[in-house]
C-alpha positions in Angstrom: 123.5 -87.3 116.7 126.0 -84.7 116.4 125.1 -80.8 116.3 126.2 -78.3 114.2 125.7 -74.7 114.6 123.6 -73.3 111.6 122.8 -69.4 111.3 119.0 -69.4 110.2 116.9 -66.6 108.7 113.5 -66.4 107.5 111.9 -63.3 105.3 108.7 -64.0 103.6 108.3 -67.6 102.8 112.0 -67.8 102.4 114.5 -69.7 104.8 118.1 -68.8 104.5 120.9 -71.0 106.2 124.1 -69.8 106.1 126.2 -72.7 107.5 124.4 -74.8 104.4 124.5 -72.1 102.0 120.8 -72.9 101.0 118.1 -70.6 100.2 114.6 -72.5 100.5 111.1 -71.6 99.9 108.4 -74.0 100.8 110.8 -76.9 101.4 112.2 -76.5 97.7 115.9 -75.5 97.5 117.0 -72.4 95.4 120.2 -72.6 94.1 122.5 -69.5 94.4 125.8 -69.0 92.9 128.6 -68.4 95.3 128.7 -64.8 94.5 124.8 -64.4 94.7 125.0 -66.0 98.1 127.6 -63.6 99.4 125.2 -60.9 98.3 122.4 -62.1 100.4 124.3 -62.6 103.4 125.6 -59.3 103.4 122.1 -57.7 102.8 120.2 -59.7 105.0 122.8 -59.4 108.0 122.2 -55.4 107.3 118.5 -55.8 106.9 117.1 -52.0 106.9 120.8 -50.3 106.4 121.7 -48.6 103.1 124.5 -50.2 101.7 126.4 -48.0 99.0 127.6 -49.6 95.9 131.3 -49.1 96.5 130.9 -50.9 100.1 129.3 -54.1 98.2 131.7 -54.0 95.4 134.7 -54.0 97.8 133.0 -56.5 100.0 132.1 -59.0 97.2 135.3 -58.8 95.1 137.7 -58.1 97.9 140.9 -59.1 95.4 139.6 -58.1 92.2 138.9 -54.9 90.2 135.4 -55.2 88.7 133.0 -52.7 87.3 129.6 -51.9 88.8 127.9 -53.7 86.2 129.1 -56.8 87.6 127.2 -55.8 90.6 123.9 -55.0 88.7 124.0 -58.5 87.1 124.2 -60.1 90.6 121.5 -58.0 92.1 119.3 -58.9 89.3 120.4 -62.5 89.6 119.3 -62.3 93.2 116.1 -60.7 92.5 115.2 -63.4 90.1 115.7 -65.9 92.8 113.8 -64.1 95.0 111.0 -64.0 92.5 111.0 -60.2 92.6 109.9 -58.2 89.6 111.8 -55.0 88.2 110.9 -52.0 90.4 108.8 -54.1 93.0 111.3 -53.7 95.6 109.4 -56.6 98.0 113.1 -57.4 99.2 115.6 -55.1 97.7 115.4 -51.3 97.8 117.2 -49.5 95.2 118.2 -46.2 96.4 119.3 -44.6 92.8 122.8 -43.7 92.5 123.7 -44.7 95.8 123.2 -48.6 96.5 120.9 -51.0 97.8 118.7 -51.9 101.0 117.2 -55.2 102.3 113.8 -53.9 103.1 112.0 -57.1 103.9 111.3 -58.1 107.4 113.9 -60.7 108.7 113.3 -62.9 111.5 116.7 -65.0 113.0 115.9 -68.4 114.6 118.5 -69.1 117.4 116.7 -72.1 118.7 119.2 -74.6 119.6 116.8 -77.1 118.8 117.0 -76.2 115.2 120.0 -77.9 114.3 121.5 -79.9 111.5 121.3 -83.4 111.9 124.2 -85.7 111.0 122.7 -89.1 110.8 124.6 -92.1 112.1 124.9 -94.7 109.3 123.2 -97.9 109.6 125.3 -101.0 110.5 124.0 -103.4 107.6 123.3 -103.1 104.1 120.0 -104.2 104.8 119.3 -101.4 106.8 120.7 -99.0 104.4 119.3 -100.2 101.3 120.3 -97.4 98.8 121.2 -93.5 98.9 119.2 -92.0 96.2 119.9 -88.4 95.0 118.0 -86.9 92.3 120.1 -84.9 89.8 119.1 -81.3 89.4 116.5 -80.8 86.4 115.6 -77.5 84.4 112.0 -76.6 84.4 110.0 -73.9 82.6 107.7 -71.7 85.0 105.3 -71.0 82.3 104.4 -74.4 80.9 106.2 -76.5 83.5 108.1 -78.8 80.7 111.4 -80.3 82.5 114.5 -80.2 80.7 117.6 -82.5 81.5 119.8 -81.1 79.3 121.9 -78.7 81.0 123.0 -76.8 78.4 119.6 -75.0 77.7 118.9 -72.1 79.4 115.6 -71.2 77.8 112.2 -73.3 77.2 112.2 -74.3 73.6 108.5 -73.9 73.4 107.9 -70.5 74.7 111.3 -68.9 75.1 110.9 -68.7 79.0 114.3 -68.6 81.0 114.5 -72.0 82.5 114.7 -72.4 86.6 116.7 -75.1 88.5 115.1 -77.9 90.4 117.1 -79.9 92.9 116.2 -82.1 95.5 116.9 -85.7 97.2 114.6 -88.7 96.4 114.6 -92.1 96.4 113.6 -92.5 92.9 116.8 -91.6 90.8 120.6 -92.4 91.2 121.3 -95.3 93.8 124.7 -96.1 95.3 124.5 -99.7 96.8 126.9 -100.9 99.2 127.6 -104.5 100.6 126.6 -105.7 103.7 128.3 -104.9 107.0 130.4 -102.2 105.3 129.6 -99.3 107.4 132.9 -97.4 106.3 132.3 -97.7 102.6 128.7 -96.6 103.3 129.9 -93.6 105.1 132.4 -92.8 102.2 129.8 -93.3 99.5 127.6 -91.1 101.1 130.1 -88.4 101.6 131.0 -88.9 97.8 127.5 -88.7 97.0 127.0 -85.6 98.9 130.2 -84.1 97.0 128.7 -85.2 93.4 125.3 -83.9 94.0 126.9 -80.6 95.6 128.9 -80.2 92.8 126.1 -80.6 90.4 123.8 -78.2 92.1 126.6 -75.7 92.1 127.3 -76.2 88.3 123.8 -75.8 87.2 123.1 -72.9 89.3 126.1 -71.4 88.0 124.9 -72.0 84.6 121.4 -70.8 85.4 122.8 -67.5 86.8 125.0 -66.8 83.7 121.5 -66.9 81.5 122.0 -63.1 82.4 124.8 -63.0 79.9 125.9 -66.2 78.4 122.8 -67.7 77.4 121.8 -64.4 75.3 122.2 -65.3 71.6 120.3 -62.7 69.9 120.7 -58.7 70.3 119.3 -55.7 69.0 121.7 -52.3 69.0 118.9 -49.7 68.8 119.3 -46.2 67.6 121.4 -44.1 69.8 119.3 -40.9 71.4 120.7 -37.6 72.1 121.8 -37.0 75.7 120.3 -33.5 75.5 116.6 -33.6 74.0 117.3 -30.6 71.7 120.7 -31.6 70.2 120.0 -34.3 68.4 122.4 -35.7 65.4 120.1 -38.2 63.6 123.3 -39.1 61.3 125.4 -39.9 64.2 122.8 -41.6 66.3 122.0 -44.2 63.6 125.5 -44.4 62.5 126.8 -45.2 65.9 124.4 -48.2 66.0 125.2 -49.1 62.5 128.9 -49.2 63.5 128.4 -51.4 66.4 125.9 -53.9 64.5 128.7 -54.3 61.9 131.3 -55.0 64.4 129.1 -57.3 66.4 127.8 -59.1 63.6 131.3 -60.8 63.0 130.7 -62.9 66.3 129.6 -66.3 65.2 127.9 -66.9 68.9 125.3 -64.3 68.6 123.0 -62.9 65.7 122.6 -59.1 65.4 119.6 -57.5 64.2 120.4 -55.6 61.0 120.6 -52.1 60.8 117.2 -52.0 58.3 115.1 -53.3 61.3 116.1 -50.8 64.1 115.7 -47.7 62.2 112.1 -47.2 63.2 113.3 -47.0 67.0 115.0 -43.6 66.7 111.8 -41.6 68.9 113.7 -40.4 72.0 111.1 -41.9 74.6 111.0 -45.5 72.6 110.8 -48.2 75.2 114.3 -50.3 74.6 112.6 -53.5 76.1 109.3 -53.1 74.1 111.6 -52.7 71.2 113.5 -55.7 72.0 110.3 -58.0 72.4 109.2 -56.4 68.8 112.6 -57.6 67.3 112.2 -61.1 69.1 115.9 -60.6 70.8 116.9 -61.8 74.1 118.7 -58.3 74.9 119.0 -54.8 73.4 122.1 -52.1 73.7 120.5 -48.9 74.4 122.8 -45.8 74.2 122.9 -42.4 74.2 125.6 -40.0 72.4 126.4 -36.2 72.3 128.5 -34.3 70.1 130.0 -31.0 71.2 132.6 -29.3 69.1 135.2 -31.7 68.8 133.8 -34.2 71.4 131.8 -37.0 72.1 129.9 -38.3 75.1 128.5 -42.0 75.1 126.6 -43.9 77.5 125.5 -47.4 76.8 123.6 -50.0 78.8 122.6 -53.8 77.7 119.5 -54.9 79.0 117.8 -58.2 79.2 114.6 -58.3 77.3 112.7 -60.9 79.4 112.5 -58.7 82.5 114.5 -55.2 81.8 117.7 -56.2 84.0 120.7 -54.5 83.0 123.5 -56.8 82.3 126.1 -54.1 81.5 126.5 -50.7 81.4 129.1 -48.2 80.3 130.3 -44.4 79.9 132.9 -42.8 77.1 134.2 -39.4 76.9 136.7 -38.6 74.2 137.4 -36.5 70.9 135.3 -37.0 68.2 138.8 -38.0 66.1 138.8 -41.0 68.3 135.1 -42.3 67.6 136.7 -45.4 66.4 138.2 -46.3 69.6 135.1 -45.6 71.4 133.4 -48.2 69.0 136.1 -50.5 69.6 135.7 -50.3 73.4 132.0 -50.6 73.6 132.1 -53.7 71.3 134.8 -55.4 73.6 133.5 -54.6 76.9 129.9 -55.8 75.6 131.4 -59.1 74.2 133.4 -59.6 77.8 130.0 -58.9 79.8 128.3 -61.7 77.7 131.2 -63.9 78.3 131.8 -64.9 74.9 134.7 -66.8 73.8 136.1 -65.1 71.0 138.5 -66.4 68.4 141.5 -64.8 67.0 139.8 -64.2 63.8 136.9 -62.7 65.7 139.3 -60.4 67.5 140.6 -59.2 64.3 137.3 -58.7 62.8 136.3 -56.5 65.9 139.2 -54.6 65.7 138.7 -54.0 61.9 137.9 -50.2 61.0 136.1 -49.5 57.4 138.4 -46.2 57.5 140.9 -44.4 59.4 139.7 -41.2 58.4 137.0 -39.5 60.7 136.3 -36.6 58.1 135.2 -39.7 55.7 133.4 -41.3 58.1 131.2 -38.4 59.1 130.3 -37.9 55.3 129.6 -41.5 55.0 126.9 -41.1 57.9 125.1 -38.4 56.3 125.2 -40.6 53.1 123.5 -43.6 55.0 120.9 -41.1 56.5 119.7 -39.9 53.5 120.0 -43.3 51.9 117.5 -44.6 54.3 114.9 -42.1 53.2 114.5 -44.4 49.9 113.6 -41.3 47.9 114.8 -39.7 44.6 116.3 -36.5 46.7 117.5 -39.2 49.3 119.3 -41.1 47.0 120.9 -38.1 45.2 122.1 -36.7 48.4 123.3 -40.2 49.5 125.4 -40.3 46.4 126.8 -36.9 46.8 128.0 -37.5 50.6 129.3 -40.8 49.5 131.5 -39.6 46.6 132.8 -36.8 49.2 133.7 -39.6 51.6 135.8 -41.7 49.1 137.5 -38.3 48.1 138.7 -38.3 51.7 139.7 -41.9 51.8 139.9 -43.6 48.1 140.0 -46.8 49.8 136.7 -46.5 52.0 135.1 -49.8 50.8 131.9 -49.6 52.7 131.1 -46.0 51.1 131.8 -47.4 47.8 129.4 -50.2 48.4 126.5 -48.4 49.6 126.9 -45.8 46.9 126.0 -48.5 44.5 122.4 -49.0 45.9 121.7 -45.4 45.8 122.9 -45.0 42.3 120.9 -48.4 41.1 117.9 -46.7 43.0 118.1 -43.6 40.7 118.8 -45.8 37.7 115.6 -47.7 38.3 113.8 -44.4 38.6 114.7 -43.7 35.0 117.0 -41.0 36.2 120.4 -40.6 34.2 120.0 -44.5 33.5 123.3 -44.9 31.6 125.4 -42.4 33.8 124.2 -43.9 37.1 124.6 -47.6 35.8 128.5 -46.5 34.8 128.8 -45.2 38.2 127.4 -48.2 40.0 129.5 -50.3 38.2 132.6 -48.3 39.2 131.9 -48.1 42.5 131.2 -52.1 43.3 134.3 -52.6 41.4 136.4 -50.4 43.8 134.5 -51.6 46.7 135.8 -54.9 46.3 139.3 -53.9 45.1 139.6 -51.8 48.4 138.6 -54.7 50.7 138.0 -58.0 48.8 136.9 -59.5 52.1 134.1 -57.1 52.7 130.6 -58.8 52.4 128.7 -55.7 51.7 131.2 -55.0 48.7 130.3 -58.5 47.0 126.8 -58.2 47.5 127.1 -54.5 45.7 129.2 -56.2 43.0 126.5 -59.1 42.7 123.6 -56.5 42.3 125.6 -54.8 39.7 126.0 -58.0 37.8 122.5 -59.2 38.4 120.4 -56.3 37.8 122.3 -53.9 35.2 124.5 -56.4 33.6 122.6 -59.4 33.3 125.4 -61.7 34.1 123.8 -64.3 36.2 126.2 -66.6 36.8 129.0 -64.1 38.0 126.5 -62.6 40.4 125.4 -65.9 41.9 129.3 -66.1 42.4 129.4 -62.7 44.0 126.4 -63.5 46.3 127.8 -66.8 47.5 130.7 -64.8 48.3 129.2 -62.1 50.3 127.0 -65.0 52.0 130.3 -67.0 53.1 132.0 -63.8 54.4 129.0 -62.7 56.6 126.5 -65.6 56.7 124.2 -63.3 59.0 123.1 -60.9 56.6 119.8 -61.3 55.7 119.9 -58.8 52.8 122.7 -61.2 51.1 120.2 -64.1 51.4 117.1 -62.1 50.5 119.0 -60.9 47.1 120.2 -64.3 46.3 116.8 -65.8 46.6 115.6 -63.2 44.2 117.9 -64.6 41.8 117.3 -68.1 42.5 113.5 -67.5 41.9 114.3 -66.2 38.4 116.0 -69.4 37.3 112.9 -71.4 38.7 115.2 -72.9 41.4 112.2 -72.5 43.8 113.2 -74.6 46.7 116.5 -73.1 47.1 115.0 -69.9 46.7 112.8 -70.6 49.8 115.5 -71.8 51.9 117.4 -68.5 51.3 114.3 -66.2 51.9 113.7 -68.2 55.0 117.2 -67.6 56.3 117.0 -64.2 55.8 113.5 -64.1 57.7 115.1 -65.9 60.6 117.9 -63.4 60.8 115.5 -60.3 60.3 111.9 -61.5 61.3 110.6 -58.2 61.6 111.2 -56.8 58.1 108.2 -56.6 56.2 109.5 -56.6 52.8 111.5 -60.1 53.4 108.1 -61.5 54.7 106.4 -60.2 51.6 109.3 -61.5 49.2 108.2 -64.8 50.6 104.6 -64.3 49.2 106.0 -63.2 45.8 108.3 -66.2 45.5 105.5 -68.3 46.1 103.2 -66.6 43.6 106.0 -67.1 41.1 106.3 -70.5 41.9 102.4 -70.9 41.2 101.9 -72.0 44.9 99.2 -69.8 44.9 97.2 -71.3 48.0 100.4 -71.1 50.3 101.2 -67.4 48.9 97.5 -66.3 50.2 98.1 -67.9 53.4 101.2 -65.9 54.1 99.9 -62.9 53.0 97.1 -63.0 55.6 99.6 -63.8 58.1 101.2 -60.3 57.3 98.2 -58.6 57.3 97.4 -60.1 61.1 100.5 -58.5 62.0 100.5 -55.2 59.8 96.7 -54.8 58.6 97.9 -51.5 57.0 100.8 -52.9 54.7 100.0 -51.8 51.2 102.4 -54.1 49.2 100.9 -57.2 50.5 97.3 -56.0 49.4 99.0 -55.6 45.9 100.0 -59.1 46.1 96.8 -60.5 47.4 95.0 -58.8 44.4 97.1 -60.6 42.1 96.6 -64.0 43.8 92.9 -63.7 44.1 92.9 -62.7 40.4 94.8 -66.0 39.6 92.6 -68.0 41.6 89.3 -66.6 39.9 88.0 -64.7 43.1 86.9 -61.2 41.6 85.0 -60.4 45.2 88.1 -60.9 47.3 90.1 -59.2 44.5 87.7 -56.1 44.6 87.8 -56.0 48.3 91.5 -55.8 48.6 91.8 -53.4 46.0 89.3 -51.1 48.1 91.7 -51.5 51.1 94.6 -50.8 49.1 92.9 -47.5 47.8 92.0 -46.6 51.3 95.5 -46.9 52.5 97.2 -44.9 49.7 94.8 -42.9 47.6 96.1 -44.6 44.6 94.8 -47.4 42.5 96.9 -49.7 40.5 95.3 -49.5 37.3 96.7 -52.7 35.6 95.2 -54.8 38.5 92.0 -52.8 38.4 91.8 -53.5 34.9 92.3 -57.3 35.3 89.4 -57.3 38.0 87.1 -56.2 35.4 88.2 -58.6 32.8 87.7 -61.8 35.2 84.4 -60.0 36.3 83.2 -60.1 32.8 83.1 -56.2 32.5 85.4 -55.8 29.7 84.3 -52.5 28.7 85.5 -51.1 31.8 88.8 -53.1 31.2 89.2 -52.1 27.9 88.7 -48.2 28.9 91.3 -48.4 31.6 93.8 -50.3 29.2 93.4 -47.5 26.4 93.7 -44.8 28.9 96.9 -45.9 30.4 98.3 -46.7 27.0 97.6 -43.2 25.8 99.7 -41.8 28.5 102.7 -43.5 27.3 105.7 -40.8 26.3 109.4 -41.8 25.2 111.6 -42.7 28.0 108.8 -44.7 30.1 109.0 -48.1 31.2 108.0 -49.9 28.2 107.4 -53.2 29.7 104.7 -52.0 31.7 102.7 -50.6 28.8 103.1 -54.1 27.3 101.0 -55.5 30.3 98.1 -53.6 28.6 98.7 -54.9 25.2 98.4 -58.4 26.7 95.1 -57.6 28.3 93.8 -56.3 25.1 95.0 -59.1 23.3 97.1 -57.2 20.9 100.1 -59.9 20.9 102.1 -58.0 18.4 102.1 -54.4 20.2 103.0 -56.2 23.3 106.0 -58.2 21.7 107.0 -54.5 20.2 107.3 -52.8 23.7 108.9 -55.6 25.3 111.5 -55.5 22.5 112.0 -52.2 23.7 112.1 -53.0 27.4 114.8 -55.3 26.3 117.0 -52.4 24.3 116.5 -50.1 27.5 117.4 -53.2 29.7 114.5 -52.7 32.0 114.5 -54.4 35.4 111.1 -56.0 34.7 112.7 -58.0 31.8 114.2 -60.2 34.5 110.8 -62.0 35.3 109.5 -62.7 32.1 109.8 -66.5 32.5 108.1 -66.8 35.9 105.7 -63.9 36.0 102.0 -65.1 35.1 101.3 -61.6 33.4 103.0 -63.0 30.2 101.2 -66.5 30.2 98.9 -65.2 27.4 101.8 -64.7 25.0 104.5 -67.3 26.7 104.2 -69.5 23.7 105.1 -66.9 20.9 108.4 -67.6 19.4 109.2 -64.1 19.9 108.7 -64.0 23.3 110.7 -67.1 23.8 113.4 -65.6 21.8 113.3 -62.4 24.3 113.6 -64.7 27.3 116.7 -66.4 25.6 118.3 -63.1 25.1 117.9 -61.6 28.4 119.6 -65.1 29.6 116.7 -66.8 31.4 116.0 -70.7 31.1 113.0 -71.3 28.9 
């Protein structure tokens, strides 16, 4: 036996051997990357002493220039290896703004009997038999499922980060040697040890990169004010939106859309909790302050599973350089994620929607009011978008968003013809200004679809938008709606499911799944989906509206009445048409007729005619129903687009005049 000196430390139930570079617990080896091992050596050998961050960085990265974030990541990896939860401090104490201290009691073992043994090789094959090495496997600490695919970093069943398991046994890889071949045996043993060591190191290295490279879903939260009483809501949500747009160009990650993160604007909102709700692996949380013509930005990338900080950065610049700040944040964030960026992606990351900061500031104000989804909000949004494109006539993004606000106003029966004209003009200018902007093609598709009823052209534009940005949930959502009108239900369901995967917390997308199934006459499936939504969000009124319709169609008046009652409690409103339908189905014809006559009596010129046609269908007055639908056709009302799939019209569907209306709208019979 040959002796080899080995420095051994014990702390807690861990055993740390420096010569062998191993950390074990209960005899089980815990794999460490070289940098994490070096950090543990420094901390353990200086246990009880505060080591400042600069000192640690110089020690660990003596020949490199790195940011503090690298140290944060390495500390986080070591804490995870030790099984230490955030803020637990059983082993490593964080001293804010200064450094770290190893606080666990450390025992150094110097007994010479505790040495590593190098076993003399047996003389014959009969003595040696085999040398067996079990290749490292990854396992889920939650469900204990074992994975041998080294490319996996998270459990496929429950999303838990996988851990490394590596040990030598007699069950796996066997290297056999011929008799009386001691030299070959030694050589084989040496090579096997090298191979095993390399595999352990490689998988450990890959596991350590789960901090960053395994992350595939990210949410950029609305920025918060650095100073609580100096909030600039438009700038805060706009900064997040700009980064979402930039990072959305990367194929390797999925970024939640702006529509999914707007609810997290509260100053004290927990970013990690938001990440769990948004079903992402990491969140970018930032703060911003604008004073005069200067801005200050701080950001941190947090891993959701344990709240660990993966990267931090701070930026001070003039507001006129805000685009450079956005570029810098996106570049450093992608670098921290260890992403390999293609030349095309680099060009898209560097792309700016405008170089005019005044136009950009006006656009941010427009987006702020746009998100209010109200008449006044849409009016103000259009005003700011128009001012933005005056500053920069080639501002395609401003034109694109202007379209949505104008269509909203038109659908509210407000200056319909004028707003339609403006929407068409803005959509065409958006595509002309930037033919490669997905938002521009989506805006043009909306115009072709909802306003012009040129459905083939609309479909081509939706497909173009998806081709340019396949991870845009709203493009898939809108395309699914178009497909539904043409009874291409299987295609529509695929598109809406894609939208739901890209934005799993968007209730309007989940609700559209229910509506799509309803229009496909798959009522039982639709009811199941609606109930799932209400399990998550019991106070979501739009789903109760769909449930009322479904229960009516399934001849379940009691359930429909209960859903109607809940809707009234939530909104203090009553959907009169559905209420009348319930009365008809329950055999209370007088009450149904009374409601229908009262509503018809409220009609005035300019109202939505197709809505009043519904009451005439209930009353059995087909001629009047067709008359009002004809008026709706002349006014090109949005409800006319659903004539061929909505069950409301089943009572008059066989009428030749109704079929002619469907044909003239451009829908399949």
